[in-house]
N, CA, C and O atoms as a GROMACS GRO file, in nm:
protein
  336
    1UNK      N    1   0.100  -0.121   0.024
    1UNK     CA    2   0.004  -0.002  -0.016
    1UNK      C    3   0.078   0.114   0.010
    1UNK      O    4   0.161   0.115   0.100
    2UNK      N    5   0.051   0.226  -0.072
    2UNK     CA    6   0.135   0.370  -0.073
    2UNK      C    7   0.095   0.444   0.070
    2UNK      O    8  -0.016   0.449   0.123
    3UNK      N    9   0.210   0.494   0.112
    3UNK     CA   10   0.202   0.588   0.212
    3UNK      C   11   0.263   0.714   0.178
    3UNK      O   12   0.340   0.734   0.084
    4UNK      N   13   0.219   0.807   0.271
    4UNK     CA   14   0.289   0.909   0.237
    4UNK      C   15   0.368   0.990   0.394
    4UNK      O   16   0.306   1.025   0.494
    5UNK      N   17   0.520   1.002   0.371
    5UNK     CA   18   0.601   0.994   0.476
    5UNK      C   19   0.632   1.150   0.490
    5UNK      O   20   0.646   1.238   0.405
    6UNK      N   21   0.638   1.153   0.630
    6UNK     CA   22   0.655   1.304   0.694
    6UNK      C   23   0.777   1.308   0.813
    6UNK      O   24   0.832   1.213   0.868
    7UNK      N   25   0.796   1.445   0.830
    7UNK     CA   26   0.878   1.414   0.974
    7UNK      C   27   0.732   1.501   1.057
    7UNK      O   28   0.664   1.589   1.005
    8UNK      N   29   0.715   1.444   1.191
    8UNK     CA   30   0.596   1.573   1.268
    8UNK      C   31   0.726   1.651   1.337
    8UNK      O   32   0.849   1.636   1.333
    9UNK      N   33   0.632   1.741   1.404
    9UNK     CA   34   0.756   1.871   1.481
    9UNK      C   35   0.844   1.817   1.601
    9UNK      O   36   0.937   1.874   1.657
   10UNK      N   37   0.768   1.647   1.635
   10UNK     CA   38   0.863   1.623   1.766
   10UNK      C   39   1.018   1.555   1.689
   10UNK      O   40   1.099   1.486   1.751
   11UNK      N   41   1.031   1.594   1.543
   11UNK     CA   42   1.130   1.502   1.514
   11UNK      C   43   1.128   1.340   1.479
   11UNK      O   44   1.228   1.269   1.467
   12UNK      N   45   1.009   1.305   1.468
   12UNK     CA   46   0.996   1.142   1.462
   12UNK      C   47   0.889   1.126   1.269
   12UNK      O   48   0.784   1.185   1.242
   13UNK      N   49   0.939   1.066   1.212
   13UNK     CA   50   0.898   1.019   1.066
   13UNK      C   51   0.785   0.975   1.092
   13UNK      O   52   0.778   0.898   1.187
   14UNK      N   53   0.694   0.999   1.037
   14UNK     CA   54   0.542   0.913   1.045
   14UNK      C   55   0.552   0.872   0.854
   14UNK      O   56   0.601   0.932   0.758
   15UNK      N   57   0.483   0.752   0.869
   15UNK     CA   58   0.408   0.730   0.716
   15UNK      C   59   0.256   0.714   0.732
   15UNK      O   60   0.227   0.638   0.824
   16UNK      N   61   0.168   0.760   0.676
   16UNK     CA   62   0.008   0.747   0.681
   16UNK      C   63  -0.034   0.736   0.553
   16UNK      O   64   0.037   0.770   0.458
   17UNK      N   65  -0.153   0.686   0.541
   17UNK     CA   66  -0.214   0.645   0.396
   17UNK      C   67  -0.258   0.770   0.350
   17UNK      O   68  -0.279   0.778   0.229
   18UNK      N   69  -0.273   0.856   0.412
   18UNK     CA   70  -0.351   1.003   0.311
   18UNK      C   71  -0.250   1.112   0.329
   18UNK      O   72  -0.194   1.158   0.429
   19UNK      N   73  -0.245   1.134   0.225
   19UNK     CA   74  -0.150   1.247   0.118
   19UNK      C   75  -0.172   1.406   0.226
   19UNK      O   76  -0.082   1.481   0.264
   20UNK      N   77  -0.324   1.417   0.255
   20UNK     CA   78  -0.356   1.539   0.320
   20UNK      C   79  -0.336   1.539   0.457
   20UNK      O   80  -0.334   1.647   0.515
   21UNK      N   81  -0.316   1.405   0.537
   21UNK     CA   82  -0.285   1.394   0.649
   21UNK      C   83  -0.161   1.417   0.717
   21UNK      O   84  -0.144   1.453   0.834
   22UNK      N   85  -0.039   1.380   0.585
   22UNK     CA   86   0.116   1.428   0.576
   22UNK      C   87   0.110   1.585   0.578
   22UNK      O   88   0.156   1.633   0.682
   23UNK      N   89   0.066   1.671   0.490
   23UNK     CA   90   0.040   1.803   0.462
   23UNK      C   91   0.000   1.834   0.614
   23UNK      O   92   0.083   1.891   0.684
   24UNK      N   93  -0.091   1.808   0.653
   24UNK     CA   94  -0.116   1.882   0.804
   24UNK      C   95  -0.054   1.876   0.878
   24UNK      O   96  -0.065   1.967   0.961
   25UNK      N   97   0.064   1.757   0.906
   25UNK     CA   98   0.118   1.748   1.036
   25UNK      C   99   0.242   1.742   1.009
   25UNK      O  100   0.321   1.700   1.093
   26UNK      N  101   0.279   1.780   0.892
   26UNK     CA  102   0.450   1.824   0.798
   26UNK      C  103   0.527   1.913   0.871
   26UNK      O  104   0.519   2.023   0.816
   27UNK      N  105   0.603   1.919   0.976
   27UNK     CA  106   0.686   1.998   1.000
   27UNK      C  107   0.800   2.122   0.907
   27UNK      O  108   0.842   2.235   0.935
   28UNK      N  109   0.816   2.043   0.806
   28UNK     CA  110   0.961   2.074   0.710
   28UNK      C  111   0.850   2.117   0.556
   28UNK      O  112   0.884   2.184   0.459
   29UNK      N  113   0.709   2.049   0.582
   29UNK     CA  114   0.613   2.028   0.411
   29UNK      C  115   0.664   1.956   0.336
   29UNK      O  116   0.616   1.945   0.222
   30UNK      N  117   0.788   1.877   0.378
   30UNK     CA  118   0.832   1.808   0.263
   30UNK      C  119   0.764   1.642   0.295
   30UNK      O  120   0.776   1.602   0.411
   31UNK      N  121   0.708   1.568   0.215
   31UNK     CA  122   0.624   1.500   0.173
   31UNK      C  123   0.699   1.433   0.032
   31UNK      O  124   0.756   1.460  -0.074
   32UNK      N  125   0.638   1.295   0.146
   32UNK     CA  126   0.757   1.182   0.016
   32UNK      C  127   0.702   1.006   0.014
   32UNK      O  128   0.718   0.914   0.095
   33UNK      N  129   0.623   1.016  -0.137
   33UNK     CA  130   0.540   0.869  -0.146
   33UNK      C  131   0.656   0.775  -0.093
   33UNK      O  132   0.778   0.790  -0.096
   34UNK      N  133   0.576   0.671  -0.042
   34UNK     CA  134   0.672   0.539  -0.052
   34UNK      C  135   0.582   0.409  -0.021
   34UNK      O  136   0.464   0.426   0.011
   35UNK      N  137   0.646   0.263  -0.032
   35UNK     CA  138   0.545   0.196  -0.075
   35UNK      C  139   0.620   0.101   0.079
   35UNK      O  140   0.568  -0.007   0.104
   36UNK      N  141   0.722   0.142   0.158
   36UNK     CA  142   0.710   0.096   0.278
   36UNK      C  143   0.615   0.019   0.379
   36UNK      O  144   0.559   0.113   0.435
   37UNK      N  145   0.575  -0.073   0.424
   37UNK     CA  146   0.494  -0.125   0.469
   37UNK      C  147   0.526  -0.085   0.632
   37UNK      O  148   0.621  -0.096   0.710
   38UNK      N  149   0.370  -0.023   0.633
   38UNK     CA  150   0.319   0.064   0.765
   38UNK      C  151   0.184   0.026   0.814
   38UNK      O  152   0.105  -0.054   0.763
   39UNK      N  153   0.168   0.138   0.980
   39UNK     CA  154   0.054   0.068   1.010
   39UNK      C  155   0.071   0.142   1.144
   39UNK      O  156   0.163   0.107   1.218
   40UNK      N  157   0.001   0.227   1.175
   40UNK     CA  158  -0.028   0.328   1.272
   40UNK      C  159   0.056   0.444   1.288
   40UNK      O  160   0.073   0.491   1.400
   41UNK      N  161   0.120   0.504   1.169
   41UNK     CA  162   0.206   0.575   1.136
   41UNK      C  163   0.289   0.572   1.079
   41UNK      O  164   0.315   0.642   0.981
   42UNK      N  165   0.392   0.429   1.159
   42UNK     CA  166   0.510   0.385   1.140
   42UNK      C  167   0.532   0.331   1.059
   42UNK      O  168   0.425   0.328   0.998
   43UNK      N  169   0.633   0.253   0.980
   43UNK     CA  170   0.667   0.148   0.915
   43UNK      C  171   0.675   0.014   1.004
   43UNK      O  172   0.703   0.015   1.124
   44UNK      N  173   0.648  -0.099   0.932
   44UNK     CA  174   0.666  -0.220   1.032
   44UNK      C  175   0.755  -0.295   0.968
   44UNK      O  176   0.775  -0.280   0.847
   45UNK      N  177   0.816  -0.383   1.041
   45UNK     CA  178   0.906  -0.505   1.010
   45UNK      C  179   0.859  -0.614   0.937
   45UNK      O  180   0.739  -0.624   0.911
   46UNK      N  181   0.942  -0.698   0.902
   46UNK     CA  182   0.845  -0.834   0.858
   46UNK      C  183   0.776  -0.909   0.969
   46UNK      O  184   0.681  -0.986   0.953
   47UNK      N  185   0.823  -0.883   1.062
   47UNK     CA  186   0.790  -0.930   1.238
   47UNK      C  187   0.637  -0.852   1.264
   47UNK      O  188   0.551  -0.906   1.334
   48UNK      N  189   0.619  -0.740   1.208
   48UNK     CA  190   0.515  -0.670   1.225
   48UNK      C  191   0.505  -0.540   1.333
   48UNK      O  192   0.412  -0.466   1.366
   49UNK      N  193   0.693  -0.551   1.385
   49UNK     CA  194   0.661  -0.418   1.443
   49UNK      C  195   0.658  -0.320   1.430
   49UNK      O  196   0.704  -0.300   1.317
   50UNK      N  197   0.616  -0.175   1.500
   50UNK     CA  198   0.657  -0.084   1.438
   50UNK      C  199   0.791  -0.054   1.444
   50UNK      O  200   0.857  -0.095   1.540
   51UNK      N  201   0.846   0.020   1.345
   51UNK     CA  202   1.030   0.118   1.362
   51UNK      C  203   0.976   0.281   1.373
   51UNK      O  204   0.890   0.340   1.308
   52UNK      N  205   1.045   0.317   1.461
   52UNK     CA  206   0.967   0.453   1.512
   52UNK      C  207   1.113   0.512   1.515
   52UNK      O  208   1.185   0.503   1.614
   53UNK      N  209   1.153   0.579   1.388
   53UNK     CA  210   1.252   0.668   1.355
   53UNK      C  211   1.221   0.810   1.394
   53UNK      O  212   1.140   0.893   1.354
   54UNK      N  213   1.340   0.810   1.513
   54UNK     CA  214   1.310   0.996   1.541
   54UNK      C  215   1.464   1.030   1.590
   54UNK      O  216   1.524   0.945   1.657
   55UNK      N  217   1.517   1.136   1.560
   55UNK     CA  218   1.692   1.177   1.621
   55UNK      C  219   1.758   1.105   1.579
   55UNK      O  220   1.851   1.081   1.656
   56UNK      N  221   1.765   1.023   1.443
   56UNK     CA  222   1.850   0.939   1.398
   56UNK      C  223   1.842   0.799   1.425
   56UNK      O  224   1.899   0.717   1.353
   57UNK      N  225   1.781   0.771   1.514
   57UNK     CA  226   1.785   0.656   1.586
   57UNK      C  227   1.673   0.540   1.583
   57UNK      O  228   1.578   0.618   1.582
   58UNK      N  229   1.629   0.451   1.581
   58UNK     CA  230   1.465   0.368   1.555
   58UNK      C  231   1.440   0.278   1.705
   58UNK      O  232   1.514   0.198   1.760
   59UNK      N  233   1.293   0.332   1.749
   59UNK     CA  234   1.303   0.228   1.859
   59UNK      C  235   1.205   0.142   1.764
   59UNK      O  236   1.124   0.170   1.677
   60UNK      N  237   1.265  -0.007   1.838
   60UNK     CA  238   1.158  -0.089   1.794
   60UNK      C  239   1.040  -0.095   1.844
   60UNK      O  240   1.054  -0.116   1.965
   61UNK      N  241   0.883  -0.083   1.805
   61UNK     CA  242   0.803  -0.129   1.869
   61UNK      C  243   0.757  -0.076   1.982
   61UNK      O  244   0.640  -0.094   2.016
   62UNK      N  245   0.847  -0.003   2.057
   62UNK     CA  246   0.815   0.118   2.165
   62UNK      C  247   0.883   0.224   2.157
   62UNK      O  248   1.003   0.214   2.133
   63UNK      N  249   0.822   0.358   2.174
   63UNK     CA  250   0.941   0.459   2.194
   63UNK      C  251   0.994   0.476   2.318
   63UNK      O  252   1.060   0.579   2.324
   64UNK      N  253   0.993   0.429   2.394
   64UNK     CA  254   1.051   0.358   2.509
   64UNK      C  255   1.156   0.274   2.516
   64UNK      O  256   1.239   0.288   2.607
   65UNK      N  257   1.166   0.194   2.438
   65UNK     CA  258   1.264   0.056   2.392
   65UNK      C  259   1.429   0.130   2.429
   65UNK      O  260   1.453   0.250   2.442
   66UNK      N  261   1.506   0.038   2.437
   66UNK     CA  262   1.650   0.090   2.383
   66UNK      C  263   1.641   0.118   2.219
   66UNK      O  264   1.573   0.051   2.141
   67UNK      N  265   1.730   0.239   2.183
   67UNK     CA  266   1.740   0.235   2.035
   67UNK      C  267   1.836   0.164   1.984
   67UNK      O  268   1.931   0.113   2.045
   68UNK      N  269   1.811   0.160   1.859
   68UNK     CA  270   1.904   0.122   1.800
   68UNK      C  271   1.969   0.202   1.631
   68UNK      O  272   1.888   0.278   1.579
   69UNK      N  273   2.056   0.190   1.584
   69UNK     CA  274   2.110   0.280   1.495
   69UNK      C  275   2.027   0.270   1.348
   69UNK      O  276   2.045   0.170   1.278
   70UNK      N  277   1.939   0.376   1.303
   70UNK     CA  278   1.917   0.391   1.160
   70UNK      C  279   1.992   0.288   1.049
   70UNK      O  280   1.946   0.198   0.979
   71UNK      N  281   2.086   0.326   1.060
   71UNK     CA  282   2.192   0.257   0.975
   71UNK      C  283   2.153   0.104   0.960
   71UNK      O  284   2.196   0.048   0.860
   72UNK      N  285   2.084   0.037   1.043
   72UNK     CA  286   2.045  -0.064   1.022
   72UNK      C  287   1.904  -0.132   0.953
   72UNK      O  288   1.862  -0.247   0.951
   73UNK      N  289   1.853  -0.011   0.899
   73UNK     CA  290   1.735   0.024   0.781
   73UNK      C  291   1.756   0.094   0.702
   73UNK      O  292   1.713   0.208   0.717
   74UNK      N  293   1.804   0.072   0.623
   74UNK     CA  294   1.857   0.162   0.471
   74UNK      C  295   1.731   0.225   0.438
   74UNK      O  296   1.704   0.332   0.492
   75UNK      N  297   1.664   0.179   0.368
   75UNK     CA  298   1.527   0.197   0.350
   75UNK      C  299   1.492   0.320   0.416
   75UNK      O  300   1.514   0.428   0.363
   76UNK      N  301   1.433   0.307   0.545
   76UNK     CA  302   1.409   0.417   0.642
   76UNK      C  303   1.472   0.488   0.699
   76UNK      O  304   1.424   0.579   0.766
   77UNK      N  305   1.599   0.465   0.689
   77UNK     CA  306   1.748   0.592   0.686
   77UNK      C  307   1.697   0.727   0.593
   77UNK      O  308   1.675   0.845   0.622
   78UNK      N  309   1.692   0.643   0.459
   78UNK     CA  310   1.712   0.717   0.328
   78UNK      C  311   1.596   0.802   0.323
   78UNK      O  312   1.608   0.915   0.275
   79UNK      N  313   1.451   0.748   0.381
   79UNK     CA  314   1.303   0.812   0.383
   79UNK      C  315   1.316   0.932   0.503
   79UNK      O  316   1.262   1.042   0.488
   80UNK      N  317   1.386   0.900   0.612
   80UNK     CA  318   1.430   0.980   0.712
   80UNK      C  319   1.481   1.107   0.641
   80UNK      O  320   1.407   1.204   0.633
   81UNK      N  321   1.624   1.110   0.582
   81UNK     CA  322   1.692   1.222   0.548
   81UNK      C  323   1.586   1.243   0.405
   81UNK      O  324   1.580   1.365   0.393
   82UNK      N  325   1.533   1.204   0.336
   82UNK     CA  326   1.441   1.323   0.273
   82UNK      C  327   1.346   1.399   0.326
   82UNK      O  328   1.327   1.502   0.261
   83UNK      N  329   1.258   1.382   0.452
   83UNK     CA  330   1.168   1.456   0.473
   83UNK      C  331   1.188   1.521   0.573
   83UNK      O  332   1.097   1.577   0.634
   84UNK      N  333   1.360   1.528   0.621
   84UNK     CA  334   1.386   1.610   0.737
   84UNK      C  335   1.426   1.739   0.715
   84UNK      O  336   1.450   1.813   0.810
   0.00000   0.00000   0.00000
């Protein structure tokens, strides 16, 4: 499913189904169309866990979990760089 990526004012990458939602909440005004799988505003991995990208790191399925390097997810990193 096609989604629309944007950076929120909190510095978090989001992917949503509606371009109008991305336009409304994008802090930079940059919207990128993507085919990365997503749910609930975030990319999901093969196991169905949310990948929450913010401040150059990724929290897997929980914004309070220990972060991992964004470098582990090259497609997500490229998208993050495009919308910031």
